[in-house]
C-alpha positions as CSV (number, residue, x, y, z in Angstrom):
1,X,-23.0,-26.4,-10.5
2,X,-24.0,-23.3,-8.8
3,X,-21.4,-20.8,-7.7
4,X,-20.3,-21.1,-4.1
5,X,-18.4,-18.7,-1.8
6,X,-15.1,-20.5,-2.9
7,X,-15.6,-19.5,-6.1
8,X,-15.4,-15.5,-5.0
9,X,-12.1,-13.8,-5.5
10,X,-11.4,-10.6,-3.9
11,X,-13.0,-8.4,-6.0
12,X,-11.0,-4.3,-5.8
13,X,-13.2,-3.3,-8.5
14,X,-14.1,1.1,-8.4
15,X,-17.2,0.1,-9.5
16,X,-20.0,-1.6,-9.9
17,X,-18.5,-2.5,-6.9
18,X,-17.9,-5.3,-4.0
19,X,-21.4,-6.2,-1.9
20,X,-21.4,-7.6,0.6
21,X,-22.3,-11.6,0.5
22,X,-24.9,-11.8,3.0
23,X,-26.6,-9.9,0.7
24,X,-26.2,-11.1,-2.1
25,X,-27.6,-14.4,-0.4
26,X,-30.7,-12.6,0.5
27,X,-31.3,-11.2,-3.4
28,X,-30.5,-15.3,-5.1
29,X,-32.8,-16.9,-2.2
30,X,-35.5,-14.0,-2.9
31,X,-34.6,-13.3,-6.4
32,X,-37.6,-16.1,-7.8
33,X,-39.9,-14.8,-5.3
34,X,-39.9,-12.1,-2.5
35,X,-41.7,-13.3,0.4
36,X,-45.6,-13.0,0.8
37,X,-45.4,-11.7,-2.4
38,X,-45.2,-14.2,-5.2
39,X,-43.3,-12.5,-7.6
40,X,-39.2,-11.5,-8.6
41,X,-38.8,-8.2,-7.2
42,X,-37.3,-7.9,-11.1
43,X,-40.9,-8.3,-12.1
44,X,-43.1,-6.7,-9.4
45,X,-45.1,-2.9,-10.4
46,X,-43.3,0.4,-9.1
47,X,-47.3,1.0,-8.3
48,X,-47.5,-1.6,-6.0
49,X,-47.9,-1.7,-2.1
50,X,-44.9,-4.6,-1.9
51,X,-42.8,-2.0,-3.4
52,X,-43.8,0.9,-2.1
53,X,-42.9,-1.0,0.9
54,X,-39.5,-1.4,-0.1
55,X,-39.0,2.0,-1.1
56,X,-40.8,3.6,2.4
57,X,-38.1,0.9,4.0
58,X,-34.9,2.0,1.8
59,X,-36.1,5.9,2.8
60,X,-36.3,4.6,6.4
61,X,-32.9,3.3,6.8
62,X,-30.9,5.7,5.0
63,X,-32.3,8.3,6.9
64,X,-31.6,6.3,10.5
65,X,-28.1,6.0,9.6
66,X,-27.7,9.7,8.4
67,X,-29.3,10.7,11.5
68,X,-31.1,13.0,8.1
69,X,-33.3,15.7,10.0
70,X,-36.2,17.1,9.4
71,X,-36.5,19.4,6.0
72,X,-34.5,17.0,3.9
73,X,-36.2,15.0,1.4
74,X,-34.1,11.4,-0.4
75,X,-34.9,11.1,-4.1
76,X,-33.8,7.9,-5.8
77,X,-33.0,8.7,-9.4
78,X,-31.4,7.2,-12.3
79,X,-28.7,8.9,-15.1
80,X,-25.9,8.4,-12.5
81,X,-23.3,11.8,-10.9
82,X,-22.9,12.4,-14.8
83,X,-26.9,13.5,-14.9
84,X,-26.8,15.2,-11.6
85,X,-24.0,17.2,-13.2
86,X,-26.6,18.9,-15.4
87,X,-30.0,18.8,-13.0
88,X,-27.6,20.7,-10.4
89,X,-26.6,23.8,-12.4
90,X,-29.9,23.8,-14.4
91,X,-32.4,23.3,-10.8
92,X,-29.9,25.9,-9.2
93,X,-27.7,28.1,-11.3
94,X,-29.5,29.3,-14.1
95,X,-31.4,32.3,-13.3
96,X,-30.2,32.7,-10.0
97,X,-28.4,36.2,-11.6
98,X,-25.5,34.7,-9.3
99,X,-22.1,32.0,-10.2
100,X,-21.4,28.8,-8.7
101,X,-18.6,27.7,-6.6
102,X,-16.3,24.2,-7.7
103,X,-13.8,22.9,-6.6
104,X,-11.7,20.9,-8.4
105,X,-9.9,18.2,-7.0
106,X,-9.8,15.4,-9.3
107,X,-11.2,14.2,-12.5
108,X,-15.1,13.7,-11.2
109,X,-15.6,17.7,-9.9
110,X,-13.5,18.5,-13.6
111,X,-16.6,17.3,-15.3
112,X,-19.1,18.5,-12.9
113,X,-17.5,22.2,-13.8
114,X,-17.9,21.5,-17.7
115,X,-21.0,20.8,-17.2
116,X,-22.0,24.0,-15.2
117,X,-20.4,26.1,-17.4
118,X,-22.7,24.9,-20.3
119,X,-25.6,26.4,-17.9
120,X,-24.5,29.6,-16.0
121,X,-21.3,31.6,-14.6
122,X,-19.8,28.4,-13.0
123,X,-16.3,29.5,-11.1
124,X,-13.0,27.3,-9.9
125,X,-12.8,28.6,-6.3
126,X,-9.6,26.0,-6.0
127,X,-8.2,24.2,-8.7
128,X,-5.6,21.7,-7.6
129,X,-4.3,20.4,-11.5
130,X,-0.8,21.8,-11.5
131,X,-0.5,19.4,-9.1
132,X,-2.0,16.5,-10.6
133,X,-5.0,16.7,-8.3
134,X,-2.7,15.0,-5.1
135,X,-4.0,17.7,-2.8
136,X,-7.5,19.0,-1.1
137,X,-7.5,22.8,-0.2
138,X,-6.8,24.0,3.0
139,X,-9.7,26.5,4.6
140,X,-7.8,29.0,3.3
141,X,-7.0,28.3,0.5
142,X,-10.1,28.6,-2.1
143,X,-11.6,31.8,-3.7
144,X,-14.9,31.6,-3.3
145,X,-17.6,34.4,-4.8
146,X,-19.5,37.0,-2.3
147,X,-22.4,35.4,-3.1
148,X,-22.8,32.4,-4.6
149,X,-25.5,30.1,-5.8
150,X,-24.0,27.3,-4.2
151,X,-20.8,26.1,-3.8
152,X,-20.1,22.5,-4.9
153,X,-16.9,19.4,-4.8
154,X,-16.2,16.1,-4.5
155,X,-15.4,14.6,-1.6
156,X,-14.1,11.3,-3.1
157,X,-11.5,11.5,-6.2
158,X,-12.2,7.9,-6.9
159,X,-8.7,7.7,-10.0
160,X,-6.9,10.2,-8.2
161,X,-7.6,8.8,-5.3
162,X,-7.8,11.4,-2.8
163,X,-10.7,12.3,-0.6
164,X,-12.3,15.5,2.3
165,X,-12.0,14.3,5.6
166,X,-13.6,17.1,7.0
167,X,-16.7,19.8,4.9
168,X,-15.4,23.0,3.2
169,X,-16.3,26.1,5.1
170,X,-18.4,28.6,2.3
171,X,-20.0,30.6,4.4
172,X,-23.7,30.6,3.9
173,X,-23.9,29.4,0.5
174,X,-26.2,25.7,0.3
175,X,-22.8,23.2,0.1
176,X,-23.4,20.5,-2.6
177,X,-21.8,17.1,-2.3
178,X,-20.9,14.1,-5.0
179,X,-19.9,11.9,-2.3
180,X,-20.4,8.6,-4.6
181,X,-17.6,6.9,-4.0
182,X,-17.6,7.6,0.1
183,X,-21.6,7.4,0.5
184,X,-22.2,5.4,4.0
185,X,-18.7,4.5,4.6
186,X,-18.5,7.4,7.5
187,X,-20.8,9.5,9.4
188,X,-22.1,12.8,7.9
189,X,-24.2,15.7,9.4
190,X,-26.4,16.1,7.0
191,X,-27.4,19.9,8.6
192,X,-24.6,21.1,6.9
193,X,-25.4,20.5,3.3
194,X,-27.6,22.1,0.9
195,X,-27.5,18.8,-0.9
196,X,-25.7,14.9,-1.2
197,X,-25.8,12.9,-3.9
198,X,-24.5,9.7,-4.9
199,X,-24.4,7.1,-7.3
200,X,-24.8,3.6,-5.6
201,X,-22.6,1.3,-7.6
202,X,-19.6,2.0,-5.6
203,X,-21.0,1.1,-1.0
204,X,-25.0,1.6,-1.2
205,X,-26.2,-1.0,-3.9
206,X,-25.7,-1.8,-7.8
207,X,-25.5,0.8,-10.3
208,X,-28.7,2.3,-12.0
209,X,-29.7,4.4,-9.1
210,X,-28.5,7.4,-7.9
211,X,-29.7,8.8,-4.6
212,X,-30.2,12.5,-3.5
213,X,-30.6,14.2,-0.2
214,X,-32.0,17.7,-1.1
215,X,-33.1,20.2,1.7
216,X,-36.5,20.6,1.1
217,X,-36.0,24.9,0.6
218,X,-33.9,24.3,-2.3
219,X,-36.1,22.0,-4.1
220,X,-38.2,25.7,-4.7
221,X,-35.7,26.4,-7.4
222,X,-35.4,25.3,-10.5
223,X,-38.0,26.8,-13.6
224,X,-41.5,25.1,-14.6
225,X,-39.6,25.6,-17.6
226,X,-37.2,22.6,-17.5
227,X,-37.7,18.9,-19.3
228,X,-40.0,17.5,-15.9
229,X,-37.2,15.1,-15.5
230,X,-34.4,17.3,-14.7
231,X,-36.8,19.4,-12.5
232,X,-35.8,17.7,-8.5
233,X,-39.3,18.9,-7.2
234,X,-41.3,17.2,-9.5
235,X,-39.4,14.2,-8.4
236,X,-39.8,14.9,-4.7
237,X,-44.2,14.8,-5.3
238,X,-43.5,12.1,-6.7
239,X,-42.2,10.3,-4.3
240,X,-38.9,9.4,-6.3
241,X,-41.8,7.6,-8.9
242,X,-42.3,10.6,-11.5
243,X,-41.0,7.5,-14.3
244,X,-40.5,3.8,-13.6
245,X,-37.6,4.0,-10.5
246,X,-34.9,1.4,-11.0
247,X,-36.9,-1.4,-8.7
248,X,-34.4,-4.1,-8.4
249,X,-31.4,-0.8,-7.4
250,X,-33.8,0.5,-5.3
251,X,-33.7,-2.7,-3.7
252,X,-30.5,-3.6,-3.1
253,X,-29.4,-0.2,-1.2
254,X,-32.5,-1.3,0.8
255,X,-30.5,-4.1,2.1
256,X,-27.2,-2.7,1.8
257,X,-28.6,-0.1,4.6
258,X,-29.9,-3.2,6.9
259,X,-26.7,-4.5,7.0
260,X,-24.8,-1.6,8.0
261,X,-27.1,-1.1,10.4
262,X,-28.4,-4.6,11.6
263,X,-24.7,-6.6,10.7
264,X,-22.2,-4.0,11.0
265,X,-23.5,-1.7,13.7
266,X,-24.1,1.9,11.7
267,X,-21.5,4.0,10.1
268,X,-19.3,4.8,13.0
269,X,-18.6,0.9,13.1
270,X,-17.9,0.6,9.5
271,X,-16.1,4.1,9.3
272,X,-13.6,2.5,12.4
273,X,-13.1,-1.1,9.6
274,X,-12.4,1.6,6.7
275,X,-9.8,3.4,8.5
276,X,-8.4,0.0,9.5
277,X,-8.0,-1.3,5.9
278,X,-6.6,2.0,4.5
279,X,-4.1,1.7,6.7
280,X,-2.5,-1.7,6.0
281,X,-2.7,-0.8,2.2
282,X,-0.8,2.5,3.0
283,X,1.7,0.9,5.5
284,X,2.9,-1.2,2.6
285,X,3.8,1.8,0.8
286,X,4.8,3.4,3.2
287,X,7.9,0.5,4.2
288,X,8.2,0.2,0.1
289,X,8.0,3.8,-0.4
290,X,10.9,3.4,-3.0
291,X,8.9,0.7,-5.0
292,X,5.3,1.9,-4.5
293,X,4.9,5.7,-5.3
294,X,1.9,6.6,-3.7
295,X,-0.4,9.2,-5.8
296,X,-2.1,11.2,-2.8
297,X,-0.1,13.4,-0.5
298,X,-0.6,12.0,3.1
299,X,-2.6,13.5,4.5
300,X,-5.7,13.4,1.7
301,X,-5.3,9.4,1.1
302,X,-8.6,7.9,1.0
303,X,-9.9,5.5,2.6
304,X,-12.2,4.6,0.1
305,X,-9.8,3.8,-3.3
306,X,-5.6,4.3,-2.8
307,X,-4.6,4.6,-6.1
308,X,-0.3,4.1,-6.8
309,X,2.3,3.3,-9.3
310,X,5.3,0.6,-9.3
311,X,8.3,1.6,-11.1
312,X,7.7,0.6,-14.6
313,X,4.9,0.1,-16.3
314,X,5.9,-3.5,-17.5
315,X,6.3,-4.4,-13.3
316,X,2.8,-2.6,-12.8
317,X,1.4,-5.6,-15.7
318,X,3.5,-8.4,-13.7
319,X,2.2,-7.2,-10.4
320,X,-1.6,-7.3,-12.0
321,X,-0.5,-10.2,-13.5
322,X,0.7,-11.9,-10.5
323,X,-2.1,-10.7,-8.5
324,X,-5.0,-12.3,-10.9
325,X,-3.5,-15.0,-9.8
326,X,-3.8,-14.8,-6.4
327,X,-7.5,-14.0,-6.2
328,X,-6.9,-10.4,-6.5
329,X,-9.2,-9.2,-8.9
330,X,-9.7,-5.2,-11.0
331,X,-6.4,-3.5,-9.9
332,X,-5.7,-1.7,-12.9
333,X,-5.3,2.0,-12.8
334,X,-8.2,4.5,-14.0
335,X,-7.2,4.3,-18.3
336,X,-6.9,7.8,-17.6
337,X,-3.8,8.2,-15.4
338,X,-2.8,3.7,-15.5
339,X,-0.9,2.5,-12.1
340,X,-3.3,0.1,-9.4
341,X,-6.0,1.4,-8.2
342,X,-7.6,-0.8,-5.1
343,X,-10.7,0.0,-3.9
344,X,-12.1,-0.8,-0.5
345,X,-14.9,-0.3,-0.6
346,X,-17.5,-1.3,2.4
347,X,-17.7,-4.4,1.8
348,X,-14.1,-5.8,0.9
349,X,-13.6,-7.7,4.2
350,X,-10.9,-7.3,6.3
351,X,-9.5,-10.9,4.4
352,X,-9.3,-9.4,0.9
353,X,-7.0,-6.2,2.4
354,X,-4.9,-9.1,4.0
355,X,-4.4,-11.1,0.8
356,X,-3.6,-8.0,-1.4
357,X,-1.0,-6.3,1.5
358,X,0.5,-10.1,1.6
359,X,1.0,-9.4,-2.2
360,X,2.2,-6.4,-1.7
361,X,5.1,-6.9,0.8
362,X,5.7,-10.5,-1.8
363,X,6.1,-8.4,-4.8
364,X,8.2,-5.6,-3.3
365,X,10.3,-8.0,-1.8
366,X,11.1,-10.2,-4.8
367,X,11.4,-7.1,-7.6
368,X,12.9,-4.6,-5.5
């Protein structure tokens, strides 16, 4: 028998992550043949008029959602954020004669820095590792270079569960942001960025596509001697079809962007809902603060990834087992830090958060 809504559990995975049910239903209904096309989206050519329309509509929806101003290109790339960790310094740092500044607020910022150091002078402007990445810098903390090629930061650290509430003030240097795990979760002032990028498998779509929004003047940087795929302007000139793009993933990103526009009511609306969902989970943690120990400091808690520990690893194992019995899955913390992680991205329904908080309450009352 085909699966139904009743067969679905509440999936708290950090990524690939939960998708909106109405989007999944549309994918199902159109999988055999796209309306008016006669072939599956998995079968059509990336050079076809049908895919041109998908690509153009997806970009248009993202531009509308984020109010992307003129002078910015929207690219659909492959390789995830890890490829961006290398492409960014290759295009903007290599042979620039200037350093790049990195804010290190968790695992992914640290990984980005490691790749940049292979290319040029990548400086640590601020490092949260002495406190096990439970905070972000205040405005006066970072030590900026006088004339940096760019400033790189991670807006939301998926593993540690810390999140910037606003962009760091870094002067006139181009600001580059890895927004992989909170992209499309709130409004942004794109004009403040030189580049913002995100692998889609958190809030924006399935694994396989990375969205990069780049100021056009930055596209002129990067040496022609770079391998072709690694040069951003090649992708911009080819309108994201320098090679065969991840056609299915782009299609799903377009559906999610339309879901946010037409069903949710835009990014301000989803930001409000995300804040309410996060407040419910953190409320239980604070109520039982000797049992649930949140990792992040309260003023920088992520609204996307709630990370916490229990008194013992044995209790954490029991928590995960009991949660799965209640239809709450993928709550295990990242292998590098352990504990519990509840990823409550855009598509996680309020009902799923309510089920989680009820289980957390019952489990604490039983085991405290």
